[in-house]
N, C-alpha and C positions, 0 to 999 in steps of 0.2 A: 620498673620505675618509669615515670613520664618526665622527659626532659622539659616539655612545655605543653600545656593545654591552652589552646587559643580559641576564644569565642568571638565570632564575627556576627553581630546583630544588624538590624536595619529593616525598614519596612519592605513590603512586597515590591519587587521590581527594582530594588536599589542596586542590584549587581552582585549580590553575595556569592552566588554559585560560581560565577565567572571569576571572581576574585579568589575563591577557595581553590579552584582548579589551577589558576596561575601560581598562587602561593605554594601549593603542594608540589607542582613541577619544579619550581625554583629551589625549594628546600630539598627535594629529592636529589637534585643536581649537586647540592652541597653535601650529599651523603647521609641526609636525615631519613629515618624510617618513618614515613608519614602515614597516618590513618585519618579517615574522614568520617564525621557523623552528620547525617542529614535528619531533618525532623519535619513532620507534617501531621495534620489532623486525620489523614487517611493515607493508605499505602499507594504504590504505583506512582512514584515521583519521577518527573523528567530529570530532576537534579541528580538523583541517585544513578540513573542511567548514564548521564553525562560524566559523572565522576568515577564510575566503575573503570578499573584498570589503572588508576593512578595510585601510586604508592602501595601500601600494605593492604588496602581494601577500604570499603565503605560499609558503614553500619547505618541502616535506616531505622529510626525510631518513629513509628507511625501510630496514629490513633490518639495521641495526646502530645502536648508540648513537653519540653524538658522539665519545666517547673512542676507540672502536675503529675509527672511520672519520674520523679527524681531518681528513684531506685533503678528504674528501667534505663535511664540515661547513664547511670554509673555502670550498669551491666554492659551497655553498648561500648563504653570506653574500655572496659576490661576485656571484652571480646577482641578488640583491636590490639590490645597489649599482648594477648595470647598469640596473635598472628605475627608478632614481632614489631609492632609500631611503638615508637618511643616519643613521637611528637604527634599530637592529636589536634586537628582543626575541626571545630563544631559550628554548625549553622543552625541556630534556632528558627522556629517558625517566624515568618516575616511579620505577623501581627502580634508577636509577643513582646512584652516589655517587663519591667521589674526584675530583670535578670540578676542585677547586683544583689538584691535581697533574697531571691529565691533559688539562685543557682551558684553564683560566684562565692558568696560568703558561706552558704551551707557546705560547699565543696571544701573550703578552707578548714571547716570544723571536722567534717566527716572523712575527708581524704587528705590529711595534712601532709602526706608525702608527695602529693601532686603539685607541681609548680605551675601556677596560673599566670598567663599573660594578661596585661590590661585589657578590659572589655572594649573592643573596637566596634563602633556603630557606623555603618555606611548610610549615606543619604544621597538620593538621586538629586542632581542639581535642579531639575524641573520641580520636583516635590519640595525642595528646600524653600523656594519662594512662597509656596502655599503655606508651609509650616510657619514661616516668618511673617505671614500676613501681607506679602507683597504681590500676590497674584490671586485672581478669582479661582475658585475650585468648586467642583460638584461633590467632592469627597465629604462624607458626613463629618460633622464637627468632632464627634467622638473618635473617629478614625484618625483625624488630625491630632487629637489629644494623645493617642498612642505614639505617634511619631514624635511629638514634643517630649514625652516621657523617655523615649528611647535615647534622644539626644541629651536630655538632662542627666541621665544616669551614666552616660558613656565615660570611660576613662580616656578614650581617644575618639575623635570625630573625623571621619574620612569622607570628603565629598567625592563621590565616584564619577566616572565618565568625564573626567576633567578635560579630555580632548575636545569635548563639545563646548567648552567655555573659553572666552577670550581672557586675556590678562586682566582687563578691566572688570569683567564679570567675576573672576576669581577674587580679586581684591575686594569687591563689593560684598561677595558672599562671606569672605573671611571676617570682614569688619562687622557685618550683621551678626554672625555667629559669636564672635567675641563679645559683642554687646549683650547678647541674650544669655550666653553661657560663659561668663567670665572665668578665666583661669584654666579652661580646658585646652588641651593640645589639639589643634585643628590643622589638617593637611588635605592635600588633593591627591587623587590616584586615578590611573587609567589602566585597565586591563588590556586595552587595545594598543596603547603606545608604550606601556611600561613605566610611565611617569609615576614617581613616588614609591614604587614597589620596594626597591632595595632599601630605601630609607625607613619605610614602615616596618619591613621584616626585621631589619637590624635593631630597630628601636624596641619592638615588642618582645623580641627574643631576649633582650637584656633587661628590660624593665620588669618590676615586680609589684607595681601599685595596682593590683587587680581589685575591682569592686570597692573603690574608694568612696563612691557616692551612692547613697540609698535615698531615693526620692519618695515622698508620700504619694500614694496612688488611690484614686477613687475607683474601686473595683467595679462599681456599677457602670461607670462611664467606660472603663476598660472593656468590660463584657459587651456592652452595647456597640463599642467601636469594632469589635470582632464580628458581632452578630449581624451587622448591616451587610456583611458580605456573604453571598452564596459561594460555596466551596465545593468544587467539582474535580474529581480525579477519575480518569477513564483510560482504558486501553482498547484499541480497536485493530482489526486486521484488514488487510487489503490483499488483492490477488496480484502477485508480482508481475505476471504476464500482462495484466491490464494497466499497469502503472509504468508508462514509458518515460515519465519525467516526474520523479518523486519530489523534487524541489518545487516544481510548479503546483503539484497537488497540495503540498503543505501550505504553500503561499495562497492558493485559492481558498482552502478551508479557513485559514486564519483571516484572510481579507474579507470573506463572506461573514465570518463571525463578527469582525469589526464593524462591518456595514450594518448588521442587524442591531448591535448594541448601540450604535449611533442613533438609529431610528428610535430606539426605546429610551435613549438618554441614560444609560446605565454606566456609571463611572467604573473604571477598571482599577483593581488592586494590582493584579498581574495575570496575564494569560500566557502560558508557555506550552508549546507543542513540539514533539519530536517525531520524526518518521525515519524508519530504517527499511531499506529495500536492498537486499543482496549485500554487496560490499560498500554501500553508501549510506550515510545518515545525515539528516539535517535537523536543525532546531530553529524554531520560530518564537518570537517574543512580541508582546504588546504590553506596554507598561502604563498607558494612560489612554483615556477615551479620545483625547485630542492628539494622541501620539501617532506614530506610524508603525506599520508592520515591518518587522525585521526578520529575515530568514537567511541563515548561513549554513555552510557546510561544517560538519564537525567530524571527529574521529569515529569511524563506524564501529558498531558492536555486533557480535555474532547473534544470530537469532532469526526468527521468521519475520516476514514483512509485517511491521507493526507500527501503529501510531499511538503515542501517549499524549494525553490531554490533561493539563492542570489549569483550571480557571478559577480566579477569585474575582468576582464581579459584584458590584453593589446592586443586588437584586435578590429575590427570594430563591431558595434552592430549586423549587418547582419550576419557576420560569427559566432558570439557567439550564436545568436538565432538559426541558422541552426544546430549547434552542439547540443544544448540542446534538440531541438525537435527530432533530430535523436536518441539521447541516450534514451530519454523517450519512444519513439516508440519501440526501441529494447528491453526495459525492461518491456514492457506492463504497462507503467505508462501513464495515460491520463491527458494531460495538460488542466487545467480549466481556468487559466488566465496567461497571460505573458506580461510583459512590458520590452522592451529592448531599451536602449537609450544611447546617449552620453551626458554627463553633459554640460549645457550651460555656457555661460560666466558669472562669478560671479558678481553680482551687489548688494552690500550690502545696506540695508536700511539706515544705519548710518555708518560713519567711522571717528574715532578720529585720529587726526594727532599726 
């Protein structure tokens, strides 16, 4: 039996993985047996690596989104149940929407014994102004359309990274969201400070109104909004003895990547890199073209010296691959595996009207 199945959606770079990790740790301290499901168009996720070791385990569903591989998603959940998990937290692909119609309500029908939490959608405060029309953006209009749909179908909207906002900015954001999405529960949360975490977890653990809103979706616009992004996952190895400062190396690679895409004016969905050297590991993020590179220490994982690169950038797969290969060569990083693609047309297994 599943005590609760929690879905946390939101666009690329909104902070879903950080929230999942913090939520899982807090729930585990309460004695919950937590399992996690990650999702992507290709394997070798930084997210899966970061979440490994938390709770009862992580199941990575790669190669398709939850909605287009519904049966595979159900199998991923069942595999965690077999490992002893009774509370599952799932993170859909950041460019996915229409989850209420293609995941939440189909689960109610096909897995009636699973208790579903309200669909939570995270939104980055910087992206929020772009979605609401208050800030200029280089993001394609159809990618913004996906963000709008994600918020429109949410049972709960959480503005992430609330520590970056002043009280006045929070009030302005809440007012605008309430005007655009009347009747929705809207809160703020920060994985850094812990603001809003206990209230959100308590609320979704007790609420049962999952999938209350199904929105009409133009699947041609949805498909184009995903297809404007080049989608790259890669793993690469380094020589530990030649890497005297892993954090600097990761910062240098990510900063050089940022510099090159600025020259090309390629907007960012999300760029995430991790580096493991010996008993240390770091993770780096870039969530917007005009944003900043952030590299931090994280809990180390065992294994060889390895860099994992996940990049979702508004350019062609060929141009993105060429850039990553060139940067790795310049920094003496040897690519072991690389997949670069453009997401295909979404074809959900089920869709409720």
